[in-house]
C-alpha positions as CSV (number, residue, x, y, z in Angstrom):
1,X,21.8,10.8,19.9
2,X,21.9,8.9,16.6
3,X,18.2,9.5,15.5
4,X,17.8,11.3,12.2
5,X,21.5,10.9,11.2
6,X,22.6,9.3,8.0
7,X,25.1,6.4,8.0
8,X,28.3,8.5,7.6
9,X,27.1,10.9,10.4
10,X,26.4,8.0,12.7
11,X,29.8,6.5,12.0
12,X,31.5,9.9,12.8
13,X,29.6,10.2,16.1
14,X,30.5,6.6,17.2
15,X,34.2,6.5,16.1
16,X,36.5,7.0,19.1
17,X,39.2,4.3,18.6
18,X,41.6,6.5,16.5
19,X,41.9,10.2,15.4
20,X,39.1,11.1,13.0
21,X,38.9,13.5,10.1
22,X,35.3,14.3,9.0
23,X,35.3,15.8,5.5
24,X,32.0,17.8,5.8
25,X,30.7,19.3,2.5
26,X,28.7,22.5,2.6
27,X,25.3,22.0,4.3
28,X,26.1,18.4,5.3
29,X,25.3,18.7,9.0
30,X,28.7,19.1,10.5
31,X,27.6,21.0,13.6
32,X,25.0,18.3,14.2
33,X,27.8,15.7,14.1
34,X,30.0,17.6,16.5
35,X,27.3,18.2,19.1
36,X,26.0,14.7,18.9
37,X,29.5,13.3,19.3
38,X,30.0,15.4,22.5
39,X,26.9,13.9,23.9
40,X,28.0,10.4,22.8
41,X,31.4,10.9,24.6
42,X,29.6,11.9,27.8
43,X,26.9,9.3,27.9
44,X,28.3,6.3,26.0
45,X,32.0,6.6,26.6
46,X,32.0,8.0,30.1
47,X,34.3,10.9,29.3
48,X,34.0,13.5,32.0
49,X,32.4,16.6,30.5
50,X,35.0,19.0,32.0
51,X,37.7,17.1,30.0
52,X,35.9,17.6,26.7
53,X,37.0,20.6,24.7
54,X,35.4,21.7,21.4
55,X,37.1,24.5,19.5
56,X,35.8,26.7,16.7
57,X,36.5,30.1,15.2
58,X,33.8,32.4,16.4
59,X,31.9,32.9,19.7
60,X,28.6,32.7,17.7
61,X,29.5,29.2,16.5
62,X,30.5,28.1,20.0
63,X,27.2,29.5,21.4
64,X,25.2,27.6,18.8
65,X,27.0,24.4,19.5
66,X,26.3,24.7,23.3
67,X,22.7,25.3,22.6
68,X,22.4,22.2,20.5
69,X,24.2,20.1,23.1
70,X,21.7,21.2,25.8
71,X,18.7,20.5,23.5
72,X,20.2,17.1,22.6
73,X,20.9,15.9,26.1
74,X,17.6,17.3,27.3
75,X,19.3,18.3,30.6
76,X,19.5,22.1,30.9
77,X,21.9,24.8,31.6
78,X,23.0,23.5,35.0
79,X,23.7,20.0,33.7
80,X,26.9,18.2,32.9
81,X,26.7,19.6,29.4
82,X,27.6,23.1,30.8
83,X,30.9,21.7,32.0
84,X,32.0,21.0,28.5
85,X,34.4,23.7,27.2
86,X,33.2,25.1,23.9
87,X,35.3,28.0,22.8
88,X,37.4,29.6,20.1
89,X,41.0,28.8,19.5
90,X,41.9,32.2,20.9
91,X,39.8,31.7,24.0
92,X,41.5,28.3,24.6
93,X,44.9,30.1,24.3
94,X,43.8,32.7,26.8
95,X,42.7,30.0,29.3
96,X,46.2,28.5,29.1
97,X,47.9,31.9,29.5
98,X,45.6,33.0,32.3
99,X,46.3,29.8,34.3
100,X,50.1,30.3,34.1
101,X,50.6,34.0,33.6
102,X,53.8,34.1,35.6
103,X,55.4,31.4,33.4
104,X,54.4,33.6,30.4
105,X,56.2,36.7,31.9
106,X,52.9,38.5,32.5
107,X,52.0,40.6,35.5
108,X,48.6,40.8,37.1
109,X,46.0,42.6,35.1
110,X,47.4,42.0,31.6
111,X,45.2,43.1,28.7
112,X,44.5,42.1,25.1
113,X,44.9,44.8,22.4
114,X,43.1,45.0,19.1
115,X,44.5,45.6,15.6
116,X,44.2,49.4,15.9
117,X,46.3,49.5,19.1
118,X,48.8,47.1,17.5
119,X,49.2,49.5,14.6
120,X,49.5,52.5,16.9
121,X,52.5,50.7,18.7
122,X,54.0,49.9,15.3
123,X,53.6,53.5,14.1
124,X,55.5,54.7,17.2
125,X,58.3,52.2,16.5
126,X,58.8,53.1,12.9
127,X,61.3,55.7,11.7
128,X,59.8,59.2,11.6
129,X,59.8,59.3,7.8
130,X,57.7,56.1,7.6
131,X,55.4,56.5,10.7
132,X,52.8,58.5,8.8
133,X,52.4,56.0,6.0
134,X,49.3,53.9,6.7
135,X,50.2,51.4,4.0
136,X,53.6,50.7,5.6
137,X,52.1,50.4,9.0
138,X,49.5,47.9,7.8
139,X,52.2,45.9,5.9
140,X,54.4,45.7,9.0
141,X,51.4,44.6,11.1
142,X,50.4,42.0,8.5
143,X,53.9,40.6,8.3
144,X,54.2,40.3,12.0
145,X,50.8,38.7,12.4
146,X,51.5,36.2,9.6
147,X,54.9,35.3,11.2
148,X,53.2,34.7,14.6
149,X,50.6,32.5,12.9
150,X,53.4,30.6,11.2
151,X,55.2,30.1,14.5
152,X,58.1,32.2,13.3
153,X,60.1,34.1,16.0
154,X,61.8,37.5,15.5
155,X,65.3,36.0,14.8
156,X,63.8,33.6,12.1
157,X,61.9,36.5,10.6
158,X,65.1,38.5,10.1
159,X,67.3,35.7,8.9
160,X,64.9,33.6,6.9
161,X,61.9,35.7,5.8
162,X,63.0,39.3,5.2
163,X,63.1,38.7,1.5
164,X,61.6,42.1,0.3
165,X,61.8,45.7,1.6
166,X,58.4,45.5,3.5
167,X,59.3,42.2,5.1
168,X,62.8,43.5,6.0
169,X,61.3,46.5,7.7
170,X,58.8,44.4,9.6
171,X,61.5,42.0,10.7
172,X,63.5,44.9,12.2
173,X,60.4,46.2,14.0
174,X,59.3,42.7,15.2
175,X,61.7,42.3,18.2
176,X,61.0,45.9,19.3
177,X,57.2,45.3,19.0
178,X,57.5,42.1,21.1
179,X,59.5,44.0,23.8
180,X,56.9,46.8,23.8
181,X,54.0,44.5,24.3
182,X,55.8,42.9,27.2
183,X,56.6,46.3,28.7
184,X,53.0,47.3,28.4
185,X,51.9,44.0,29.9
186,X,49.6,43.4,27.0
187,X,49.0,40.6,24.4
188,X,48.0,41.1,20.8
189,X,45.4,38.8,19.2
190,X,48.0,36.5,17.6
191,X,49.8,36.0,20.9
192,X,46.9,34.1,22.3
193,X,47.9,31.1,20.3
194,X,51.5,31.9,19.4
195,X,52.7,32.1,23.0
196,X,50.9,29.0,24.4
197,X,52.3,26.9,21.5
198,X,55.9,28.0,22.1
199,X,55.6,27.5,25.8
200,X,53.9,24.0,25.5
201,X,56.6,22.9,23.1
202,X,59.4,23.8,25.4
203,X,57.8,22.9,28.8
204,X,57.1,19.2,29.0
205,X,55.5,19.5,32.5
206,X,53.1,22.1,31.3
207,X,52.4,20.1,28.2
208,X,51.5,17.0,30.3
209,X,49.3,19.0,32.5
210,X,47.1,20.2,29.6
211,X,47.1,16.8,27.9
212,X,45.7,15.4,31.1
213,X,43.2,18.2,31.4
214,X,41.9,17.7,27.8
215,X,40.8,14.1,27.4
216,X,39.0,14.7,24.1
217,X,39.4,17.5,21.6
218,X,37.0,18.4,18.7
219,X,37.9,21.0,16.2
220,X,35.4,22.7,13.7
221,X,36.3,24.5,10.4
222,X,39.7,22.7,10.4
223,X,40.6,24.0,6.9
224,X,40.9,27.5,8.4
225,X,43.7,26.6,10.8
226,X,47.1,28.1,10.4
227,X,50.4,26.5,11.4
228,X,50.2,27.7,15.0
229,X,46.7,26.4,15.5
230,X,47.7,23.1,13.9
231,X,50.6,22.7,16.3
232,X,48.3,23.4,19.2
233,X,46.1,20.6,18.2
234,X,49.1,18.2,17.8
235,X,50.5,19.2,21.2
236,X,47.2,18.7,23.0
237,X,46.4,15.4,21.3
238,X,49.9,13.8,21.6
239,X,49.8,10.1,20.7
240,X,46.3,9.6,21.8
241,X,43.2,8.8,19.7
242,X,41.2,11.6,21.4
243,X,40.7,13.9,18.3
244,X,37.9,14.6,15.9
245,X,38.4,17.4,13.3
246,X,35.8,18.6,10.9
247,X,36.6,20.5,7.8
248,X,36.2,21.0,4.0
249,X,39.1,22.0,1.8
250,X,36.7,23.3,-0.8
251,X,35.6,26.0,1.7
252,X,39.1,27.2,2.6
253,X,38.9,31.0,1.8
254,X,41.2,32.5,4.4
255,X,44.8,31.7,3.1
256,X,45.3,35.5,3.0
257,X,45.3,35.5,6.8
258,X,47.4,32.4,7.3
259,X,44.9,29.6,6.9
260,X,46.5,26.4,5.5
261,X,44.0,24.0,3.9
262,X,46.9,21.6,3.5
263,X,46.6,21.0,7.2
264,X,43.8,18.5,6.3
265,X,46.4,16.5,4.3
266,X,49.1,16.8,7.0
267,X,46.8,15.0,9.5
268,X,47.4,11.7,7.6
269,X,51.2,12.2,7.9
270,X,51.1,13.1,11.6
271,X,48.5,10.6,12.7
272,X,49.3,7.3,11.0
273,X,46.0,5.7,12.2
274,X,43.8,8.6,11.0
275,X,40.3,7.5,10.0
276,X,38.5,9.6,7.3
277,X,34.7,9.9,6.9
278,X,33.0,11.9,4.2
279,X,29.7,13.8,4.7
280,X,28.4,14.3,1.1
281,X,24.6,14.5,1.6
282,X,23.6,18.1,1.5
283,X,20.5,19.2,3.5
284,X,20.4,22.8,2.1
285,X,20.3,23.0,-1.6
286,X,18.5,21.6,-4.7
287,X,20.3,19.1,-6.9
288,X,20.9,21.6,-9.7
289,X,22.7,24.0,-7.4
290,X,24.9,21.2,-6.1
291,X,25.7,19.9,-9.6
292,X,26.9,23.4,-10.5
293,X,29.0,23.7,-7.3
294,X,30.5,20.2,-7.8
295,X,31.4,20.9,-11.5
296,X,33.0,24.3,-10.6
297,X,35.2,23.0,-7.7
298,X,36.3,19.9,-9.7
299,X,38.6,22.4,-11.5
300,X,40.7,22.7,-8.3
301,X,43.3,20.1,-7.2
302,X,42.0,18.1,-4.2
303,X,43.5,16.4,-1.2
304,X,40.3,14.4,-0.9
305,X,37.5,13.9,-3.5
306,X,33.9,14.3,-2.6
307,X,30.6,15.0,-4.4
308,X,27.6,16.8,-2.8
309,X,24.2,15.4,-3.4
310,X,20.7,16.1,-2.2
311,X,17.2,14.6,-1.9
312,X,15.5,18.0,-2.1
313,X,14.7,17.7,-5.8
314,X,16.5,19.0,-8.9
315,X,15.2,22.6,-8.7
316,X,14.9,25.6,-11.0
317,X,17.5,26.6,-13.6
318,X,20.3,28.9,-12.6
319,X,19.8,32.3,-14.1
320,X,22.8,34.1,-15.6
321,X,22.0,37.8,-16.2
322,X,24.1,40.0,-18.5
323,X,23.7,43.8,-18.0
324,X,25.2,46.8,-19.7
325,X,26.7,48.4,-16.5
326,X,27.0,47.9,-12.8
327,X,24.1,50.4,-12.3
328,X,21.9,48.3,-14.5
329,X,23.0,45.1,-12.8
330,X,21.8,46.6,-9.5
331,X,18.5,47.8,-11.0
332,X,17.7,44.4,-12.5
333,X,18.6,42.5,-9.3
334,X,16.5,44.8,-7.1
335,X,13.6,44.7,-9.7
336,X,13.7,40.9,-9.6
337,X,13.7,40.8,-5.8
338,X,10.6,43.1,-5.8
339,X,8.9,40.9,-8.4
340,X,9.6,37.7,-6.5
341,X,8.4,39.1,-3.2
342,X,5.2,40.4,-4.7
343,X,4.5,37.3,-6.8
344,X,5.4,34.6,-4.2
345,X,4.6,36.6,-1.0
346,X,8.1,36.0,0.3
347,X,10.0,37.9,3.0
348,X,12.9,40.3,2.4
349,X,15.0,38.1,4.7
350,X,14.8,35.3,2.1
351,X,17.1,37.2,-0.3
352,X,20.8,37.8,-0.2
353,X,23.1,39.7,-2.6
354,X,26.7,38.4,-2.4
355,X,29.8,40.1,-3.9
356,X,33.5,39.7,-3.9
357,X,34.5,43.1,-2.4
358,X,32.9,45.7,-0.1
359,X,32.9,48.5,-2.6
360,X,30.4,46.6,-4.8
361,X,27.7,47.2,-2.2
362,X,27.3,50.9,-2.8
363,X,25.3,50.8,-6.0
364,X,23.0,48.1,-4.6
365,X,22.5,50.1,-1.4
366,X,21.5,53.1,-3.5
367,X,18.9,51.2,-5.6
368,X,17.5,49.3,-2.6
369,X,17.0,52.6,-0.8
370,X,15.4,54.3,-3.8
371,X,12.9,51.4,-3.9
372,X,12.2,51.5,-0.1
373,X,13.5,48.0,0.4
374,X,15.0,47.4,3.8
375,X,18.5,45.9,3.8
376,X,21.2,44.8,6.2
377,X,24.8,45.6,5.2
378,X,27.2,43.1,6.8
379,X,30.5,44.5,7.8
380,X,29.3,47.8,9.2
381,X,30.8,49.3,12.3
382,X,31.1,46.6,15.0
383,X,29.7,47.3,18.4
384,X,33.2,47.0,19.8
385,X,34.6,49.5,17.2
386,X,32.2,52.2,18.3
387,X,34.2,55.1,19.8
388,X,32.2,55.3,23.0
389,X,32.8,51.5,23.7
390,X,36.5,51.8,22.9
391,X,36.7,54.8,25.2
392,X,35.1,53.0,28.2
393,X,37.1,49.9,27.5
394,X,40.3,52.1,27.3
395,X,39.6,53.3,30.8
396,X,38.9,49.8,32.1
397,X,42.1,48.5,30.5
398,X,44.1,51.3,32.1
399,X,42.5,50.7,35.5
400,X,43.4,47.0,35.4
401,X,46.8,47.5,33.8
402,X,48.5,50.9,34.3
403,X,51.3,49.8,31.9
404,X,49.0,49.8,28.9
405,X,50.3,52.9,27.1
406,X,47.8,52.5,24.2
407,X,44.9,52.7,26.6
408,X,46.6,55.7,28.4
409,X,46.9,57.7,25.1
410,X,43.3,56.9,24.2
411,X,41.8,58.2,27.4
412,X,44.1,60.9,28.7
413,X,42.2,63.6,26.8
414,X,38.8,61.8,26.6
415,X,37.0,63.9,27.7
416,X,39.4,66.8,27.1
417,X,41.7,67.5,30.1
418,X,43.8,70.0,28.2
419,X,47.0,68.0,28.6
420,X,48.7,69.2,25.5
421,X,50.6,67.4,22.8
422,X,53.9,69.0,23.9
423,X,53.4,67.7,27.4
424,X,52.6,64.2,26.1
425,X,55.6,64.3,23.8
426,X,57.9,65.2,26.6
427,X,56.3,62.5,28.7
428,X,56.7,59.9,26.0
429,X,60.3,60.7,25.4
430,X,61.1,60.4,29.1
431,X,59.2,57.1,29.3
432,X,61.1,55.7,26.3
433,X,64.5,56.8,27.6
434,X,63.9,55.3,31.0
435,X,62.1,52.2,30.0
436,X,58.9,53.2,31.7
437,X,55.2,53.1,30.9
438,X,53.5,56.4,30.5
439,X,51.7,56.2,33.8
440,X,54.9,55.4,35.6
441,X,56.6,58.3,33.8
442,X,53.7,60.6,34.9
443,X,54.5,59.8,38.5
444,X,58.0,61.4,37.9
445,X,56.7,64.5,36.1
446,X,58.8,66.7,38.4
447,X,62.0,65.2,37.0
448,X,60.9,65.8,33.4
449,X,60.7,69.5,33.6
450,X,57.4,69.9,31.8
451,X,56.9,73.2,30.0
452,X,53.3,73.7,31.1
453,X,52.7,73.7,34.9
454,X,48.9,73.6,34.3
455,X,49.3,70.4,32.2
456,X,51.6,69.0,34.9
457,X,49.0,69.6,37.6
458,X,46.2,68.1,35.5
459,X,48.4,65.1,34.8
460,X,49.1,64.5,38.5
461,X,45.3,64.9,39.2
462,X,44.6,62.2,36.6
463,X,47.2,59.8,38.0
464,X,45.8,60.3,41.6
465,X,42.3,59.5,40.3
466,X,43.6,56.4,38.4
467,X,45.4,55.1,41.5
468,X,42.3,55.6,43.6
469,X,39.9,53.8,41.2
470,X,42.4,51.1,40.5
471,X,42.7,50.4,44.3
472,X,38.9,50.4,44.5
473,X,38.6,47.9,41.7
474,X,40.3,45.3,43.9
475,X,37.3,45.2,46.2
476,X,34.4,46.8,44.4
477,X,32.2,45.1,41.8
478,X,33.0,45.7,38.1
479,X,29.6,47.4,37.7
480,X,30.4,49.9,40.5
481,X,33.7,50.7,38.9
482,X,32.2,51.4,35.5
483,X,29.5,53.6,37.1
484,X,32.1,55.6,39.0
485,X,34.3,56.2,36.0
486,X,31.4,57.4,33.9
487,X,30.4,59.8,36.7
488,X,33.9,61.0,37.6
489,X,34.9,61.9,34.0
490,X,31.3,63.2,33.2
491,X,31.4,61.1,30.0
492,X,27.6,61.2,29.2
493,X,27.5,65.0,29.4
494,X,30.7,65.2,27.2
495,X,28.9,63.1,24.6
496,X,26.0,65.5,24.6
497,X,28.4,68.5,24.1
498,X,30.2,66.6,21.4
499,X,27.1,65.7,19.4
500,X,24.3,68.0,18.3
501,X,22.3,65.0,17.0
502,X,20.0,63.8,19.8
503,X,19.4,60.5,18.1
504,X,23.2,59.8,17.8
505,X,23.7,60.7,21.5
506,X,20.8,58.3,22.4
507,X,22.4,55.5,20.4
508,X,25.7,56.0,22.1
509,X,24.2,56.1,25.6
510,X,22.3,52.9,24.7
511,X,25.6,51.3,23.6
512,X,27.2,52.2,27.0
513,X,24.1,50.7,28.7
514,X,24.6,47.5,26.9
515,X,28.3,47.4,27.8
516,X,27.3,48.0,31.5
517,X,24.9,45.1,31.4
518,X,27.6,42.8,30.1
519,X,30.0,44.0,32.8
520,X,27.3,43.5,35.4
521,X,26.5,40.0,34.2
522,X,30.1,38.9,34.0
523,X,31.1,40.6,37.3
524,X,29.4,38.0,39.4
525,X,32.1,35.4,38.8
526,X,35.1,37.2,37.3
527,X,37.6,39.9,38.3
528,X,37.6,43.2,36.4
529,X,40.8,42.3,34.5
530,X,39.3,39.0,33.3
531,X,36.1,40.8,32.3
532,X,38.0,43.3,30.2
533,X,40.0,40.5,28.5
534,X,36.8,38.5,27.8
535,X,35.0,41.5,26.2
536,X,38.0,42.5,24.1
537,X,38.4,39.0,22.9
538,X,34.7,38.7,22.1
539,X,34.8,42.0,20.1
540,X,37.9,41.0,18.2
541,X,36.4,37.7,17.1
542,X,32.8,38.5,16.3
543,X,31.9,42.1,15.7
544,X,28.1,42.5,15.2
545,X,27.2,38.9,14.3
546,X,23.7,39.2,15.6
547,X,22.6,41.9,13.2
548,X,20.6,41.1,10.1
549,X,18.2,38.7,11.8
550,X,15.1,40.8,11.1
551,X,13.2,41.2,7.8
552,X,15.8,42.7,5.5
553,X,17.6,41.8,2.3
554,X,21.2,40.8,3.2
555,X,24.2,42.4,1.5
556,X,27.5,40.8,2.2
557,X,30.8,39.7,0.9
558,X,31.4,36.1,0.0
559,X,33.8,35.8,3.0
560,X,31.0,37.1,5.4
561,X,28.5,34.7,3.9
562,X,30.4,31.6,4.8
563,X,28.3,29.5,7.2
564,X,25.0,31.1,6.2
565,X,22.2,30.1,3.9
566,X,19.3,31.8,2.1
567,X,16.4,30.6,0.0
568,X,17.4,33.0,-2.8
569,X,20.9,34.1,-3.7
570,X,22.2,36.7,-6.2
571,X,25.9,36.3,-6.8
572,X,26.8,39.5,-8.6
573,X,29.9,40.9,-10.3
574,X,30.8,37.6,-12.0
575,X,33.5,39.2,-14.0
576,X,37.2,38.8,-14.6
577,X,39.3,40.9,-12.2
578,X,36.3,41.0,-9.8
579,X,35.7,37.3,-9.3
580,X,38.4,36.1,-9.7
581,X,39.9,39.2,-8.2
582,X,42.6,41.1,-10.1
583,X,45.1,40.5,-7.3
584,X,44.7,36.7,-7.3
585,X,45.7,35.7,-10.8
586,X,48.4,33.0,-10.0
587,X,47.4,29.4,-9.7
588,X,46.9,29.4,-5.9
589,X,45.0,32.6,-6.1
590,X,42.6,31.4,-8.8
591,X,42.0,28.2,-6.8
592,X,41.0,30.2,-3.7
593,X,38.8,32.5,-5.8
594,X,37.1,29.4,-7.2
595,X,36.5,28.3,-3.6
596,X,34.9,31.7,-2.9
597,X,32.6,31.2,-5.8
598,X,31.8,27.7,-4.6
599,X,30.9,29.1,-1.2
600,X,28.6,31.7,-2.8
601,X,26.8,29.1,-4.9
602,X,26.3,26.7,-1.9
603,X,24.7,29.4,0.1
604,X,21.6,29.1,-2.1
605,X,18.8,26.8,-1.0
606,X,16.2,27.0,-3.8
607,X,17.1,29.7,-6.3
608,X,20.5,30.9,-7.6
609,X,21.1,33.9,-9.8
610,X,24.4,34.9,-11.3
611,X,25.0,38.3,-12.9
612,X,27.7,40.4,-14.6
613,X,28.1,43.7,-16.3
614,X,29.7,44.3,-19.7
615,X,31.0,47.6,-18.5
616,X,31.7,49.1,-15.1
617,X,32.7,52.6,-13.9
618,X,36.2,52.7,-12.5
619,X,38.0,55.9,-11.5
620,X,35.4,58.0,-13.2
621,X,35.7,56.1,-16.5
622,X,33.4,53.4,-18.0
623,X,35.6,50.3,-18.7
624,X,34.8,47.1,-20.6
625,X,34.4,43.9,-18.6
626,X,34.7,40.2,-19.4
627,X,32.5,37.5,-17.9
628,X,34.2,35.5,-15.2
629,X,35.9,32.3,-16.3
630,X,34.0,30.5,-13.6
631,X,30.8,30.9,-15.6
632,X,32.3,28.7,-18.3
633,X,33.0,26.0,-15.7
634,X,29.4,25.6,-14.8
635,X,27.1,22.9,-16.4
636,X,25.7,24.6,-19.5
637,X,22.4,22.6,-19.5
638,X,21.5,24.0,-16.1
639,X,22.1,27.6,-16.9
640,X,19.4,30.1,-18.3
641,X,21.5,32.8,-20.0
642,X,19.5,36.1,-19.9
643,X,21.4,38.2,-22.5
644,X,18.6,40.8,-23.0
645,X,19.4,44.3,-21.9
646,X,15.8,45.1,-21.1
647,X,12.8,43.1,-19.9
648,X,10.7,42.1,-22.9
649,X,7.1,43.5,-23.3
650,X,5.4,40.2,-22.3
651,X,7.4,40.0,-19.0
652,X,6.8,43.7,-18.4
653,X,3.1,43.1,-18.7
654,X,3.2,40.0,-16.5
655,X,5.1,41.9,-13.8
656,X,2.8,44.9,-14.0
657,X,-0.2,42.6,-13.5
658,X,1.5,41.0,-10.5
659,X,2.1,44.4,-8.9
660,X,-1.5,45.6,-9.6
661,X,-3.0,42.4,-8.1
662,X,-0.9,42.7,-5.0
663,X,-1.7,46.4,-4.6
664,X,-5.4,45.6,-5.0
665,X,-5.1,42.8,-2.4
666,X,-3.4,45.2,0.0
667,X,-6.1,47.8,-0.5
668,X,-8.9,45.2,0.0
669,X,-7.2,44.0,3.2
670,X,-7.0,47.6,4.4
């Protein structure tokens, strides 16, 4: 369990006599420390595996952690290591809620809704004049989400935080939104932590129960926790020494969604006997890259000081490329990738192009495609955001929870049942006036006086079908239920009618097949309602995290690149108002933008390239650009400034010879 670890890593694994903060720099082996410590707790400290909880932020990270534990213990999937709970913060909150759903005021079959459904509810709660404005809807949703993450209730929001027109509107909607979720018997993503924290704070008996259940807690990526998540950690730990948190304030890049890097500093206030260990040896990057990263981040204020170092050699100079335009920047980056691959016989997967904002990818996509270079664009449509998946999950949500109005409105005319908007409007008005869900209101359609008798008949037929399949779901397997609903609504044929593109139809059918496989796998040990919650939570957290593992150049934002590494990195758009972003010009904003640049630099293992354009097209006009201030904060002696606007003749000849020799080699091999 300690073999191959350096001294600070060994100390972190062995330390159990007080709460522990592990300050883990980029590439310093933090996941190794966490997984080895879990094994140490089981084997050397006799902590029962079912009482060990490790918490992180994505299902992918949790899966990797479990795999490492299994390989470290050498046991196997049926061993004690499988009894350890390794999950996300939100999955832990869901465990607490599911175990005590009555105490949380939830009825059987509650569901989790995603951001789109939350915004649909908010849209329906807004005054008519504002309900069509997407910006207002998003602003209200963001405010409510931030308040929940900050452990702020609706009364506090209105009296203490409604300090501008957007916040005031959100504060007025907040209590109605909470009541609507309760009426629909659903939870939004933020509720999964907000509600458990509030309940555990007020219910000492429940709090004691979970403290007894969790004998040791480990938390990864602690710098990304918000106030609510921090309170959950404090509640579970109590006054015991049973806590290890791992984090790096230099990699805190999510304050815009409520993360509080200062939580690392608060630990010393709340845990007087806190022990701190620094992991500063980097196992990823060359010394020159780390020197640049250290010098850049030194410009930020720090709670804790640390310096990354490496034994991997000093490495190549860092190239800084100046170009005339964003188009030329893309052309030169892609040209260099081609040259490097031909010259050094590397793989496309060895290269990543990182940028501050999604819109920057377009010109790189175009140039890569023109040069027949395969690429993976991170942030494409998630599996769980595909319309066919949302449709099927909408049906499953409604089957398990008929009070879920968002699900009802999604599926009622999918496929088309010719239940018109006037009928649905009358139904919605009746439901609202009588405090009913849409399904419950549909059962009283005779009282409503619907204008269209055909719509009323179709509505009754749908409700009868829903009642029948809901009753069947109590005894039948989840797989049988999903098969029946696909057949009953003739969904596959509807897809074929909807799409003329056979390939698109095939992709959608394959997606449904994948969903059915998951439902079948989970259905052996869980009820349909728990399966639905599990899938919805998995989709909200991860999206398509398994893409990009084949041989393609990676294009992604700096936020998406966190946690990844590549032999060769191109950090592009190093300009004022791009990185740092124009909307982040105050002191705190610049500090976070600097941390973003730091994350980008420390993704590189061997070769780092920085680039900027002196002009860039914006709103149809070519505007002048200034190099990023962050470039001036890097060590000058380690930078190779490439100010030329065209490749010189000698380099052209060298590259041409490289291409020709490789083409000859390919022909000879053929």
